Backbone as ProteinMPNN parsed JSONL, in Angstrom:
{"seq_chain_A": "MADISNVRNNAAKGRYELTIDGQLAIAAYEQREGALVFTHTEVPEALEGQGVGSRLVRAALADARERGLKVVPLCHFVEAYIERHPEEQDLLALDAPG", "coords_chain_A": {"N_chain_A": [[-4.446, -18.058, -5.675], [-3.809, -14.647, -5.614], [-0.7, -13.016, -6.613], [1.86, -10.214, -5.949], [2.284, -9.283, -8.378], [-0.002, -8.911, -9.772], [-1.125, -6.511, -8.562], [-2.06, -3.211, -9.237], [-1.247, 0.143, -10.017], [-3.528, 2.611, -9.76], [-2.981, 5.488, -10.515], [-4.753, 7.697, -11.253], [-7.026, 7.421, -9.684], [-5.678, 7.46, -7.292], [-4.872, 5.204, -5.849], [-3.75, 1.923, -5.116], [-4.643, -1.269, -6.418], [-6.143, -4.33, -6.168], [-7.698, -7.107, -7.764], [-9.702, -9.87, -6.898], [-11.417, -12.524, -7.811], [-13.41, -10.867, -8.865], [-13.746, -9.036, -6.848], [-12.742, -6.005, -5.413], [-9.824, -4.851, -3.818], [-8.209, -2.234, -2.047], [-5.671, 0.128, -1.573], [-5.469, 3.256, -0.5], [-3.841, 6.328, -1.529], [-2.128, 9.416, -1.119], [-0.188, 11.477, -3.116], [2.661, 13.332, -2.27], [5.11, 15.724, -2.321], [7.486, 13.946, -2.911], [6.826, 11.5, -1.664], [4.59, 8.949, -0.785], [1.56, 9.145, 0.685], [-0.039, 7.106, 2.58], [-3.555, 6.398, 3.18], [-5.696, 4.914, 3.597], [-6.71, 1.486, 3.71], [-8.546, -1.116, 2.262], [-10.171, -4.175, 2.219], [-12.441, -6.395, 0.896], [-14.863, -7.961, 2.807], [-15.237, -10.781, 2.197], [-12.716, -11.555, 1.361], [-11.092, -11.149, 3.582], [-8.517, -12.072, 5.973], [-6.876, -13.703, 4.271], [-4.498, -12.668, 3.487], [-4.581, -10.787, 1.631], [-4.467, -8.085, 1.916], [-1.884, -7.586, 2.862], [-0.424, -8.468, 0.689], [-1.234, -6.448, -1.149], [-0.253, -4.171, 0.109], [2.473, -4.782, 0.292], [3.226, -4.832, -2.502], [2.712, -2.187, -3.074], [4.485, -0.643, -1.548], [6.865, -1.834, -2.737], [6.561, -0.647, -5.247], [6.871, 2.025, -4.565], [9.542, 2.111, -3.566], [10.848, 1.538, -5.913], [10.215, 3.824, -7.538], [11.628, 5.677, -6.104], [10.253, 6.907, -3.842], [9.46, 8.111, -0.581], [7.501, 6.956, 2.315], [4.425, 7.6, 4.137], [2.725, 6.407, 6.364], [-0.555, 6.902, 7.212], [-2.488, 5.321, 7.367], [-3.541, 2.766, 9.502], [-3.232, -0.104, 9.094], [-1.172, -0.007, 6.993], [0.987, 1.008, 8.534], [1.329, -0.908, 10.608], [2.061, -3.04, 8.94], [4.496, -2.324, 7.985], [5.775, -2.022, 10.426], [6.019, -4.659, 11.261], [7.737, -5.482, 9.238], [10.703, -5.12, 9.159], [12.543, -4.532, 7.039], [11.404, -2.93, 5.434], [11.275, -0.52, 6.578], [13.068, 1.56, 6.059], [11.858, 3.236, 4.097], [10.136, 4.874, 5.306], [9.308, 8.186, 5.598], [11.009, 10.753, 7.27], [10.075, 13.346, 8.061], [6.753, 14.151, 7.682], [5.474, 15.082, 4.678], [3.888, 18.131, 3.558]], "CA_chain_A": [[-4.189, -16.861, -4.957], [-3.098, -13.72, -6.319], [0.528, -12.617, -5.993], [1.924, -8.728, -5.975], [2.277, -8.803, -9.748], [-1.467, -8.537, -9.994], [-1.487, -5.301, -8.131], [-1.872, -2.144, -10.025], [-1.471, 1.395, -9.398], [-4.362, 3.285, -10.386], [-2.746, 6.808, -10.132], [-5.937, 8.607, -11.474], [-7.821, 7.418, -8.467], [-4.935, 7.606, -6.051], [-4.825, 3.908, -5.087], [-3.329, 0.429, -5.428], [-5.791, -2.085, -6.625], [-6.033, -5.759, -6.52], [-8.907, -7.632, -7.917], [-9.624, -11.342, -6.672], [-12.755, -13.23, -7.884], [-14.403, -9.787, -9.14], [-13.812, -8.238, -5.649], [-11.595, -4.956, -5.364], [-9.293, -4.457, -2.499], [-7.467, -1.003, -2.277], [-4.744, 1.074, -0.665], [-5.499, 4.55, -0.961], [-2.834, 7.348, -0.989], [-2.016, 10.761, -1.935], [1.267, 11.686, -3.441], [2.953, 14.711, -1.909], [6.582, 16.026, -2.138], [8.261, 12.839, -2.922], [6.161, 10.429, -0.724], [3.243, 8.323, -0.818], [0.807, 9.188, 2.146], [-1.201, 6.021, 2.792], [-4.689, 7.174, 4.049], [-6.799, 3.969, 3.81], [-6.897, 0.215, 2.99], [-9.934, -1.666, 2.239], [-10.309, -5.444, 1.737], [-13.747, -6.869, 1.066], [-15.106, -9.031, 3.889], [-15.019, -12.261, 1.758], [-11.208, -11.852, 1.295], [-10.397, -10.899, 4.779], [-7.884, -13.181, 6.496], [-6.255, -14.319, 3.247], [-3.167, -11.965, 3.121], [-4.81, -9.885, 0.459], [-4.129, -6.723, 2.454], [-0.428, -7.58, 3.033], [0.086, -8.491, -0.673], [-1.48, -4.989, -1.628], [0.849, -3.17, 0.644], [3.911, -5.1, -0.264], [3.455, -4.258, -3.815], [2.63, -0.696, -2.999], [5.931, -0.411, -1.01], [7.849, -2.095, -3.804], [6.505, 0.433, -6.269], [7.357, 3.423, -3.921], [10.965, 2.002, -3.677], [11.432, 1.629, -7.368], [10.163, 5.105, -7.895], [12.41, 6.568, -5.168], [9.543, 7.638, -3.045], [9.202, 7.673, 0.911], [6.202, 6.509, 2.659], [3.897, 8.161, 5.282], [1.518, 5.544, 6.716], [-1.415, 7.278, 8.085], [-3.331, 3.986, 7.48], [-3.037, 1.864, 10.556], [-2.741, -1.329, 8.341], [0.142, 0.016, 6.456], [1.814, 1.155, 9.581], [1.454, -2.262, 11.328], [2.876, -3.919, 8.096], [5.985, -1.628, 8.1], [6.441, -2.439, 11.973], [6.211, -6.314, 11.209], [8.664, -5.878, 8.211], [11.714, -4.047, 9.276], [13.288, -4.365, 5.82], [10.641, -1.763, 4.793], [11.38, 0.793, 7.625], [13.861, 2.708, 5.519], [10.937, 3.775, 3.121], [9.462, 5.97, 6.096], [9.557, 9.523, 5.659], [11.364, 11.187, 8.627], [9.108, 14.335, 8.289], [5.534, 14.006, 6.766], [5.156, 16.135, 3.778], [2.8, 18.849, 3.793]], "C_chain_A": [[-3.286, -15.852, -5.688], [-1.69, -13.181, -5.724], [0.669, -10.985, -6.292], [1.93, -8.379, -7.366], [0.787, -8.548, -10.427], [-2.015, -7.161, -9.507], [-1.335, -4.258, -9.176], [-2.021, -0.87, -9.562], [-2.304, 2.345, -10.304], [-4.187, 4.881, -9.896], [-3.886, 7.832, -10.327], [-6.853, 8.658, -10.276], [-7.131, 7.323, -7.126], [-5.039, 6.28, -5.164], [-4.236, 2.866, -5.771], [-4.403, -0.435, -5.497], [-5.351, -3.536, -6.894], [-7.411, -6.405, -6.405], [-8.909, -9.141, -7.816], [-11.032, -11.737, -6.819], [-13.721, -12.112, -8.028], [-14.461, -8.899, -7.953], [-12.594, -7.416, -5.65], [-11.176, -4.559, -3.86], [-8.344, -3.303, -2.9], [-6.635, -0.687, -1.136], [-4.629, 2.274, -1.12], [-4.306, 5.416, -0.628], [-3.073, 8.784, -1.663], [-0.47, 10.928, -2.106], [1.623, 13.105, -3.153], [4.668, 14.724, -1.673], [7.369, 14.817, -2.021], [8.044, 11.699, -2.092], [4.787, 10.217, -1.077], [2.587, 8.423, 0.523], [-0.254, 8.261, 1.979], [-2.441, 6.458, 3.548], [-5.685, 6.026, 4.461], [-6.481, 2.73, 3.061], [-8.025, -0.493, 3.196], [-9.852, -3.011, 1.501], [-11.681, -5.833, 1.856], [-13.845, -8.019, 1.982], [-14.871, -10.419, 3.433], [-13.542, -12.623, 1.506], [-10.288, -11.46, 2.459], [-9.748, -12.239, 5.336], [-6.997, -14.014, 5.424], [-4.942, -13.755, 2.852], [-3.381, -11.011, 2.106], [-4.272, -8.423, 0.812], [-2.684, -6.51, 2.311], [0.174, -7.568, 1.656], [-0.047, -7.009, -1.399], [-0.401, -4.061, -1.227], [2.199, -3.556, 0.251], [4.114, -4.684, -1.646], [3.407, -2.717, -3.863], [4.033, -0.146, -2.474], [6.983, -0.709, -1.953], [7.796, -1.013, -4.951], [6.95, 1.717, -5.796], [8.87, 3.312, -3.905], [11.522, 2.15, -5.12], [11.35, 2.946, -7.843], [10.879, 6.142, -7.103], [11.633, 7.419, -4.227], [9.525, 7.309, -1.561], [7.687, 7.389, 1.047], [5.709, 7.218, 3.91], [2.752, 7.224, 5.471], [0.595, 6.024, 7.788], [-2.543, 6.159, 8.215], [-2.735, 3.078, 8.612], [-2.492, 0.461, 10.02], [-1.364, -1.158, 7.762], [1.238, 0.332, 7.51], [2.113, -0.006, 10.159], [2.299, -3.139, 10.355], [4.287, -3.678, 8.089], [6.53, -2.078, 9.51], [6.891, -3.853, 11.849], [7.326, -6.587, 10.234], [9.814, -4.846, 8.296], [12.664, -3.757, 8.054], [12.713, -3.252, 5.007], [10.668, -0.414, 5.313], [12.273, 1.824, 6.86], [12.939, 3.555, 4.508], [10.259, 4.83, 3.974], [10.037, 7.239, 5.862], [9.716, 10.149, 6.949], [10.461, 12.343, 9.004], [7.943, 14.041, 7.364], [5.412, 15.253, 5.987], [3.896, 16.875, 3.814], [2.022, 19.168, 2.471]], "O_chain_A": [[-2.234, -16.153, -6.252], [-1.562, -12.945, -4.523], [-0.288, -10.427, -6.827], [1.606, -7.228, -7.659], [0.621, -8.018, -11.526], [-3.088, -6.698, -9.895], [-0.454, -4.437, -10.017], [-2.886, -0.663, -8.71], [-1.89, 2.788, -11.375], [-4.964, 5.448, -9.128], [-3.936, 8.793, -9.559], [-7.377, 9.702, -9.888], [-7.723, 7.154, -6.06], [-5.258, 6.311, -3.953], [-4.203, 2.891, -7.001], [-5.192, -0.369, -4.554], [-4.436, -3.877, -7.644], [-8.139, -6.365, -5.414], [-8.169, -9.748, -8.59], [-11.845, -11.317, -5.995], [-14.801, -12.214, -7.446], [-15.252, -7.959, -8.029], [-11.498, -7.94, -5.849], [-11.903, -4.105, -2.976], [-7.734, -3.364, -3.967], [-6.803, -1.103, 0.01], [-3.842, 2.535, -2.029], [-3.768, 5.279, 0.47], [-3.931, 9.141, -2.47], [0.341, 10.526, -1.272], [1.002, 14.021, -3.693], [5.31, 13.913, -1.006], [7.958, 14.657, -0.952], [8.979, 10.951, -1.807], [3.998, 11.041, -1.54], [3.068, 7.787, 1.461], [-1.265, 8.532, 1.331], [-2.23, 6.923, 4.669], [-6.39, 6.117, 5.466], [-6.034, 2.803, 1.917], [-8.517, -0.505, 4.324], [-9.514, -3.041, 0.318], [-12.194, -5.622, 2.955], [-13.03, -8.942, 1.955], [-14.339, -11.217, 4.204], [-13.166, -13.793, 1.445], [-9.059, -11.428, 2.402], [-10.308, -13.327, 5.204], [-6.424, -15.02, 5.843], [-4.294, -14.295, 1.955], [-2.408, -10.391, 1.676], [-3.702, -7.726, -0.028], [-2.221, -5.505, 1.772], [1.12, -6.828, 1.389], [0.849, -6.507, -2.078], [0.231, -3.331, -1.991], [3.013, -2.703, -0.1], [5.196, -4.177, -1.945], [4.071, -2.096, -4.693], [4.589, 0.781, -3.062], [7.954, 0.043, -2.035], [8.809, -0.574, -5.495], [7.41, 2.511, -6.617], [9.516, 4.317, -4.202], [12.524, 2.812, -5.394], [12.277, 3.357, -8.541], [10.769, 7.339, -7.371], [12.102, 8.473, -3.799], [9.582, 6.106, -1.306], [6.841, 7.535, 0.164], [6.559, 7.451, 4.77], [1.814, 7.304, 4.677], [0.747, 5.747, 8.978], [-3.382, 6.18, 9.115], [-1.558, 2.717, 8.595], [-1.454, -0.033, 10.459], [-0.481, -1.991, 7.966], [2.373, -0.103, 7.311], [3.321, -0.216, 10.261], [3.151, -3.898, 10.816], [5.15, -4.553, 8.165], [7.692, -2.467, 9.63], [7.989, -4.22, 12.268], [7.886, -7.684, 10.252], [9.841, -3.849, 7.574], [13.472, -2.829, 8.094], [13.321, -2.701, 4.089], [10.243, 0.596, 4.751], [12.096, 3.007, 7.15], [13.411, 4.629, 4.137], [9.766, 5.758, 3.332], [11.26, 7.365, 5.93], [8.774, 10.162, 7.741], [10.058, 12.397, 10.166], [8.228, 13.669, 6.226], [5.267, 16.347, 6.532], [2.859, 16.271, 4.091], [0.984, 19.829, 2.51]]}, "name": "protein", "num_of_chains": 1, "seq": "MADISNVRNNAAKGRYELTIDGQLAIAAYEQREGALVFTHTEVPEALEGQGVGSRLVRAALADARERGLKVVPLCHFVEAYIERHPEEQDLLALDAPG"}
């Protein structure tokens, strides 16, 4: 099972990526005014239910924290992850950047 150290930020494509058994899971974002705006998370069907999406989001949030960025979770999966993990809620941007 992959851990968060296997997640990479592909800034050119605006997404965090995790490849497991040749299959790519992504958390897409746009960077705006000091924040990462998460727009979409996608995990291949073969990897669903294995915690891949959570590992991907955990790594993305850790990167945002390390870079001093806030987070805007337009993606429902990212939003739900942050709701389930109160220790991440300080990353939420109070006002969505335009």
